[in-house]
VEXDREN-2710 file (C-alpha; in Angstrom, 1 decimal):
% VEXDREN-2710
k/r/px/py/pz
1/MET/-0.1/-0.5/0.0
2/ALA/3.1/2.6/0.4
3/GLU/2.8/3.0/-3.8
4/VAL/-1.0/4.5/-3.3
5/LEU/-1.5/7.8/-3.1
6/ALA/-4.2/9.8/-1.6
7/SER/-6.2/10.9/-4.2
8/PRO/-10.0/11.6/-5.4
9/GLY/-11.5/8.2/-5.0
10/TRP/-8.9/6.1/-3.3
11/TYR/-11.3/5.0/-0.8
12/GLU/-13.1/3.3/-3.6
13/SER/-11.4/0.4/-3.3
14/VAL/-11.7/-0.3/0.2
15/PRO/-15.0/-1.8/1.5
16/SER/-13.8/-2.9/4.4
17/ILE/-11.0/-2.2/7.5
18/ARG/-10.3/-4.9/8.5
19/ASP/-7.8/-4.2/11.6
20/THR/-5.7/-1.3/13.5
21/GLU/-2.5/-2.3/11.1
22/MET/-5.0/-1.3/8.5
23/LEU/-6.6/1.6/9.5
24/GLU/-3.2/2.9/10.8
25/GLU/-1.2/2.6/7.3
26/LEU/-5.3/4.6/5.4
27/LEU/-5.3/7.0/8.3
28/SER/-0.8/8.3/7.2
29/LEU/-1.7/8.2/3.7
30/PRO/0.1/10.8/2.2
31/SER/-1.1/13.1/-1.3
32/PRO/0.5/14.0/-3.9
33/GLU/0.2/17.0/-2.8
34/VAL/1.7/16.7/0.7
35/VAL/5.3/14.5/-0.9
36/GLU/5.9/17.8/-4.0
37/LEU/4.9/19.6/-0.6
38/PHE/8.1/18.0/1.5
39/GLY/10.0/17.3/-1.6
40/ASN/10.4/20.2/-1.7
41/LEU/11.0/22.0/2.4
42/ASP/14.5/21.3/3.5
43/GLY/15.2/20.4/6.9
44/ASP/13.9/18.8/10.1
45/VAL/10.1/18.9/11.9
46/ILE/8.9/18.1/15.1
47/LEU/5.6/17.8/16.7
48/LEU/5.1/18.6/20.0
49/GLY/2.5/16.9/21.9
50/ALA/2.2/13.5/19.5
51/ALA/0.9/11.1/21.7
52/GLY/-2.9/12.0/21.2
53/LYS/-5.0/10.4/18.9
54/ILE/-3.6/12.9/15.6
55/GLY/-0.4/12.4/15.9
56/PRO/1.2/9.0/15.6
57/SER/-0.5/9.3/11.8
58/LEU/0.5/12.8/11.5
59/ALA/4.0/11.8/12.6
60/ARG/3.8/9.0/9.7
61/MET/2.4/11.1/7.2
62/ILE/5.2/13.3/6.7
63/ARG/7.5/10.6/7.2
64/ARG/5.6/8.4/4.6
65/ALA/6.0/11.9/2.5
66/SER/8.9/12.6/3.2
67/ASP/10.3/9.1/2.0
68/LEU/8.4/8.9/-1.4
69/ALA/9.9/13.0/-1.9
70/GLY/13.5/11.6/-1.6
71/LYS/13.6/13.7/1.0
72/ARG/16.3/12.6/4.0
73/ARG/14.8/14.8/7.5
74/ARG/14.3/13.8/11.0
75/VAL/10.8/13.8/12.2
76/ILE/10.6/14.1/15.4
77/ALA/7.4/12.8/18.6
78/VAL/8.0/14.9/21.2
79/VAL/5.9/12.8/23.8
80/ARG/5.2/13.8/27.8
81/ARG/5.2/10.5/28.6
82/ILE/7.4/7.1/27.6
83/ASP/4.8/4.5/26.1
84/ALA/6.4/1.2/25.2
85/GLU/4.2/0.1/22.6
86/LEU/3.1/3.7/20.7
87/GLU/8.0/4.2/21.6
88/ALA/8.1/1.2/19.0
89/GLN/6.0/1.5/16.8
90/PHE/7.1/5.2/15.7
91/GLY/11.0/3.4/16.1
92/GLN/9.6/1.0/12.7
93/GLN/8.8/3.6/11.1
94/GLY/11.7/5.5/11.7
95/ILE/10.7/8.2/13.5
96/GLU/11.9/9.5/16.9
97/VAL/10.9/9.6/20.2
98/ARG/11.9/12.5/22.7
99/LYS/10.1/12.3/26.2
100/CYS/9.0/15.9/27.3
101/ASP/7.3/17.4/30.0
102/LEU/6.3/21.3/27.9
103/LEU/5.4/22.9/30.7
104/ASP/8.6/22.8/31.9
105/PRO/11.8/25.8/29.9
106/ARG/14.0/23.5/31.0
107/GLN/13.3/20.8/29.3
108/LEU/11.2/22.7/26.5
109/ALA/15.1/24.4/25.6
110/GLU/17.1/20.6/25.2
111/LEU/14.5/20.1/22.4
112/PRO/16.3/19.6/19.2
113/GLU/16.1/22.4/16.2
114/ALA/14.2/22.3/13.8
115/PRO/12.8/24.6/11.2
116/TYR/8.9/22.8/11.2
117/VAL/6.8/23.1/14.3
118/PHE/3.4/20.8/14.5
119/TYR/1.7/22.3/17.7
120/LEU/-0.7/19.2/19.3
121/ALA/-0.9/19.5/22.9
122/ALA/-3.5/20.9/24.7
123/MET/-6.4/20.1/27.4
124/LYS/-10.0/19.5/27.5
125/PHE/-11.0/16.4/29.2
126/GLY/-11.4/17.1/32.8
127/THR/-11.1/20.5/32.2
128/THR/-14.2/21.3/35.1
129/GLY/-12.2/21.0/38.2
130/GLN/-8.9/21.8/36.6
131/GLU/-9.8/24.9/35.4
132/ALA/-5.9/26.3/36.0
133/THR/-4.0/23.2/34.4
134/THR/-6.7/23.9/31.6
135/TRP/-4.8/28.1/30.9
136/ALA/-1.3/27.0/31.6
137/ILE/-1.6/24.0/29.1
138/ASN/-3.9/25.6/26.5
139/THR/-2.3/30.0/26.8
140/PHE/1.0/29.7/28.9
141/LEU/2.4/26.7/27.2
142/PRO/2.0/28.1/23.3
143/GLY/4.4/30.8/24.1
144/LEU/6.7/29.0/25.8
145/VAL/6.8/27.0/22.1
146/CYS/7.7/30.6/21.1
147/GLN/9.6/31.7/22.5
148/ARG/11.3/28.1/21.8
149/TYR/11.2/28.1/18.0
150/PRO/10.6/31.6/17.0
151/TYR/12.1/30.9/13.9
152/ALA/10.3/28.3/12.8
153/ARG/7.4/27.4/10.8
154/ILE/4.4/27.0/13.2
155/VAL/1.3/24.9/12.7
156/ALA/-1.4/24.7/15.6
157/TYR/-3.9/23.1/16.2
158/SER/-6.8/25.2/17.8
159/THR/-10.8/23.8/17.9
160/GLY/-13.8/25.2/16.6
161/ASN/-15.4/25.6/20.0
162/VAL/-13.9/28.7/19.7
163/TYR/-17.5/29.7/17.5
164/PRO/-20.7/30.2/19.5
165/LEU/-22.9/28.1/18.6
166/VAL/-25.1/28.9/15.3
167/SER/-28.3/27.9/13.6
168/PRO/-27.3/25.1/10.9
169/SER/-29.3/27.2/8.2
170/SER/-26.0/29.6/8.6
171/GLY/-23.8/27.2/7.0
172/GLY/-21.7/26.8/9.7
173/SER/-19.0/29.4/11.3
174/LYS/-16.3/31.3/9.0
175/GLU/-12.5/32.0/9.8
176/THR/-13.9/36.1/9.6
177/ASP/-16.9/35.4/12.0
178/PRO/-16.2/36.5/15.3
179/PRO/-15.3/33.9/18.7
180/GLY/-17.7/33.7/21.0
181/PRO/-16.5/30.8/22.8
182/ILE/-18.1/29.2/25.5
183/GLY/-17.2/27.7/29.0
184/GLN/-12.9/27.5/30.2
185/TYR/-11.9/25.3/28.0
186/ALA/-13.3/27.1/24.5
187/MET/-12.2/30.4/26.0
188/SER/-8.3/29.0/27.0
189/CYS/-8.5/27.4/23.5
190/LEU/-9.4/31.5/22.1
191/GLY/-6.4/32.4/24.5
192/ARG/-4.4/30.0/22.5
193/GLU/-4.8/31.8/19.2
194/GLN/-4.4/34.7/20.7
195/ILE/-0.6/33.9/22.2
196/PHE/0.4/32.3/18.7
197/THR/-1.2/35.6/17.4
198/TYR/0.6/37.6/19.9
199/PHE/4.3/35.5/19.1
200/SER/3.7/35.4/15.7
201/GLN/4.1/39.0/15.7
202/GLN/6.5/40.4/18.0
203/ASN/8.7/37.5/16.5
204/ASN/7.8/37.6/13.6
205/THR/7.2/33.7/13.1
206/PRO/5.0/32.3/10.1
207/ALA/2.0/30.8/11.4
208/ALA/-1.4/29.0/10.7
209/LEU/-4.1/28.0/13.7
210/LEU/-6.2/24.8/12.5
211/ARG/-10.1/25.3/13.5
212/LEU/-10.3/21.3/13.5
213/ASN/-14.1/20.2/13.8
214/TYR/-14.0/17.0/14.3
215/ALA/-11.6/14.0/13.5
216/ASN/-13.1/10.9/12.7
217/GLU/-11.8/7.0/12.5
218/MET/-13.0/3.9/13.1
219/ARG/-12.0/4.4/16.9
220/TYR/-12.9/7.3/18.0
221/GLY/-15.4/10.4/16.6
222/THR/-18.6/11.5/16.3
223/LEU/-19.6/9.4/14.1
224/VAL/-18.2/7.0/16.4
225/ASP/-20.4/7.6/19.1
226/LEU/-23.3/8.3/17.7
227/ALA/-22.7/4.0/16.2
228/GLN/-22.0/3.3/19.0
229/THR/-24.9/4.6/21.0
230/VAL/-27.3/3.0/18.2
231/LEU/-25.7/-0.3/18.5
232/ALA/-25.9/-0.5/22.1
233/GLU/-29.5/0.9/21.6
234/ARG/-29.5/3.9/24.0
235/PRO/-31.6/7.3/23.8
236/VAL/-29.4/9.4/21.1
237/ASP/-29.3/12.6/22.7
238/LEU/-30.2/15.4/19.8
239/SER/-29.7/18.7/21.8
240/MET/-26.8/19.4/19.6
241/ALA/-28.9/17.6/16.4
242/TYR/-25.8/18.8/14.1
243/PHE/-22.5/18.2/13.9
244/ASN/-19.2/17.8/11.1
245/ALA/-17.3/15.1/10.6
246/ILE/-14.1/14.7/8.8
247/TRP/-11.4/11.8/8.1
248/GLN/-9.1/11.6/10.5
249/GLY/-6.6/11.4/7.2
250/ASP/-7.9/14.2/5.1
251/ALA/-7.5/16.2/8.6
252/ASN/-3.7/15.0/8.9
253/LEU/-3.9/16.0/4.8
254/MET/-5.1/19.5/5.4
255/ALA/-2.8/19.8/8.5
256/LEU/0.1/18.6/6.6
257/ARG/-0.5/21.7/3.7
258/ALA/-1.5/24.7/6.0
259/LEU/2.6/24.4/5.9
260/ALA/2.8/26.2/2.7
261/TYR/0.2/29.0/3.7
262/THR/1.7/29.9/7.8
263/SER/2.0/33.4/7.9
264/VAL/2.5/36.5/10.0
265/PRO/0.0/37.0/11.8
266/PRO/-1.2/34.1/11.9
267/ARG/-3.5/32.5/9.0
268/VAL/-6.7/30.9/10.6
269/PHE/-8.6/27.6/8.6
270/ASN/-11.4/26.1/8.6
271/VAL/-11.0/22.2/9.3
272/ALA/-14.1/20.3/8.9
273/GLY/-16.0/18.3/6.3
274/PRO/-18.2/19.7/3.7
275/THR/-21.7/18.5/5.3
276/ILE/-23.4/19.7/8.2
277/LEU/-24.6/16.4/9.3
278/SER/-27.6/16.1/10.6
279/VAL/-27.6/13.8/14.3
280/ARG/-31.6/12.4/13.8
281/GLU/-30.4/11.6/10.3
282/VAL/-27.0/9.5/10.7
283/ALA/-28.4/7.8/13.4
284/LEU/-31.6/6.7/11.7
285/ARG/-28.9/5.6/8.9
286/PHE/-26.6/3.7/11.9
287/ALA/-29.9/2.1/13.2
288/LYS/-31.1/1.1/9.4
289/LEU/-27.0/-0.3/8.5
290/PHE/-27.0/-2.3/11.9
291/GLY/-30.3/-3.7/12.0
292/LYS/-31.6/-1.8/15.0
293/GLU/-34.2/0.6/16.7
294/VAL/-33.5/3.3/17.5
295/ARG/-35.2/6.1/20.4
296/PHE/-34.2/9.6/20.6
297/GLY/-34.1/11.4/24.4
298/SER/-33.9/14.6/24.3
299/THR/-36.1/17.3/21.2
300/GLU/-33.6/19.2/18.9
301/GLY/-31.3/22.2/19.6
302/PRO/-32.1/25.1/17.4
303/ASP/-28.4/25.4/16.8
304/ALA/-25.4/23.6/17.5
305/LEU/-20.9/24.0/17.2
306/LEU/-20.7/23.9/13.0
307/ASN/-17.4/24.3/10.5
308/ASP/-17.6/26.0/7.8
309/ALA/-14.2/25.5/5.8
310/ARG/-15.6/25.6/1.9
311/GLY/-13.0/28.5/2.3
312/SER/-9.9/27.0/3.6
313/TYR/-9.9/23.9/1.0
314/PRO/-9.2/25.9/-2.5
315/PHE/-5.7/25.8/-0.1
316/LEU/-5.8/23.1/2.0
317/GLY/-7.5/20.5/-0.8
318/GLN/-11.5/19.3/-0.3
319/PRO/-11.4/16.0/2.0
320/LEU/-11.1/13.5/-0.1
321/VAL/-13.4/10.8/2.0
322/PRO/-17.5/12.0/2.0
323/GLU/-19.2/11.5/4.9
324/GLU/-21.2/8.5/3.8
325/GLN/-17.8/5.7/3.5
326/LEU/-17.0/7.0/7.1
327/ILE/-20.5/5.7/8.4
328/LEU/-20.3/3.3/6.2
329/TRP/-16.3/1.8/7.2
330/ILE/-17.3/2.5/10.9
331/ALA/-20.5/0.0/11.2
332/ASP/-18.7/-2.2/9.5
333/TRP/-15.8/-2.1/12.5
334/LEU/-18.0/-2.2/15.1
335/ARG/-20.2/-4.6/13.4
336/ARG/-17.3/-6.6/13.9
337/GLY/-16.0/-6.2/17.3
338/GLY/-12.4/-3.6/16.1
339/PRO/-11.2/-2.1/18.7
340/THR/-12.2/1.6/19.7
341/LEU/-10.3/3.9/21.9
342/ARG/-12.9/4.7/24.5
343/LYS/-12.6/8.4/24.4
344/PRO/-16.2/9.9/23.4
345/THR/-16.1/13.9/22.0
346/MET/-19.0/14.5/23.8
347/PHE/-19.9/16.8/21.0
348/GLN/-23.6/16.9/22.3
349/VAL/-21.9/19.3/25.4
350/ARG/-23.9/23.1/25.3
351/ASP/-22.9/24.7/27.9
352/GLY/-19.2/24.4/27.7
353/LYS/-18.1/21.8/30.3
354/PHE/-15.9/19.1/29.6
END
């Protein structure tokens, strides 16, 4: 599969994702545009906070794109805790692993230099009751990173939670819309963006900010949350009646292409699928695929946390895997008892308390 690239229609030859090995291969599948980009870049890449849901496949995609382009570089995954299985996986893929408490300036200073930085560190779940830690990780840490890498190009993950709830008839929030964060987590994420913007302007550091809603693969995501609810015959919560979904591999491709559009001040990109999905309709689709009855446990909310990412597609590329394909893959995966990460997205939360 290494010779295959992510291009329009690639998913049509994949009726089923048989296991985790195949899934991780597909999640890290680079596109021709990403291979070309990394062939034109010189220097190493460092990923800060690489042990989460996104980091492993993103790091591997960088490694694969660089190798396919014939470009030698170090790909360095920075993690807070060393997980033996993940460390072995990275090692087999030619990715270096560094352990670092990023909030410790001394440890941060010891990390290797790199002209390209991907910032993935964040705190969301467990925010309630740990607000101070949330603000430290989401706002203080970005300042430390900007001071450590003032001459790098930085692509930093943000979230669509910085937007207010909007009607689905609006098409979703655009990058030019004013923010309206709800709750401590969302406010700290807007703070993260402002800190990156401040240091970008102070140090002339090119950056890009990615407002992501919501990455999906077979083991986690908004679609997985809904599918598991239907499969277990639990009532489906309609309080957040609409949502976005995007294949994690497509989100990775967009994140990597954002390197070409870093700027001072940072360029903001929404990263999401092209369709506003209805919780009711998706739940009914899963019910049909599972042969289950579906029950709804609340009335439909009038608005939701929604991204309009169409403005980013001319720059970062159109998502290649449609939402219907994701639904089919996820239904097949769960029906066969495929593993999940047991990390619900909590996308139904309306008060911002995570």
